[in-house]
C-alpha positions as CSV (number, residue, x, y, z in Angstrom):
1,X,19.3,-11.6,-21.4
2,X,21.8,-9.0,-22.0
3,X,19.9,-7.6,-25.1
4,X,16.7,-7.3,-22.8
5,X,18.8,-5.3,-20.3
6,X,20.3,-3.1,-22.8
7,X,16.8,-2.5,-24.3
8,X,15.3,-1.7,-21.0
9,X,18.3,0.7,-20.0
10,X,17.8,2.5,-23.2
11,X,14.2,3.0,-23.4
12,X,12.9,2.8,-19.7
13,X,12.0,6.3,-19.7
14,X,9.7,5.8,-22.9
15,X,8.1,2.7,-21.3
16,X,7.4,4.6,-18.0
17,X,5.7,7.3,-20.0
18,X,3.7,4.8,-21.8
19,X,2.6,3.0,-18.7
20,X,1.6,6.3,-16.9
21,X,-0.3,7.6,-19.8
22,X,-2.2,4.3,-20.3
23,X,-3.2,4.2,-16.8
24,X,-4.5,7.8,-17.0
25,X,-6.4,6.9,-20.2
26,X,-7.8,3.8,-18.7
27,X,-9.1,5.5,-15.5
28,X,-10.4,8.5,-17.6
29,X,-12.6,6.3,-20.0
30,X,-13.7,4.2,-17.4
31,X,-15.8,6.9,-16.0
32,X,-14.7,6.4,-12.4
33,X,-12.6,9.2,-11.6
34,X,-12.6,12.4,-9.5
35,X,-11.4,15.8,-10.4
36,X,-8.3,15.8,-8.4
37,X,-7.2,12.5,-9.5
38,X,-7.5,13.6,-13.1
39,X,-5.5,16.7,-12.4
40,X,-2.8,15.0,-10.6
41,X,-2.6,12.3,-13.5
42,X,-2.2,15.1,-15.8
43,X,0.6,16.6,-13.7
44,X,2.3,13.3,-13.5
45,X,2.2,12.7,-17.2
46,X,3.4,16.2,-17.8
47,X,6.2,15.8,-15.3
48,X,7.4,12.4,-16.8
49,X,7.1,13.8,-20.4
50,X,9.5,16.6,-19.2
51,X,11.8,14.0,-17.7
52,X,11.8,12.0,-21.0
53,X,12.7,15.1,-23.0
54,X,15.6,16.1,-20.7
55,X,16.8,12.6,-20.9
56,X,16.8,12.6,-24.9
57,X,18.4,16.0,-25.0
58,X,21.2,14.7,-22.6
59,X,21.6,11.7,-24.8
60,X,22.0,14.0,-27.9
61,X,24.5,16.0,-26.2
62,X,26.6,13.0,-25.3
63,X,26.8,11.7,-28.9
């Protein structure tokens, strides 16, 4: 159990980015989307992408 918690603690930001990106792609390819939802989805993926970038930069500075 502790290995799983360490894995989630270390890679949770990447998992979040993958889930949000996958949900955006599924909604995009299903054909049932509005323009505002697509725009806000892209903004959300961009924001989470920036968050992942900052977390990785901070990890490298620590080491």
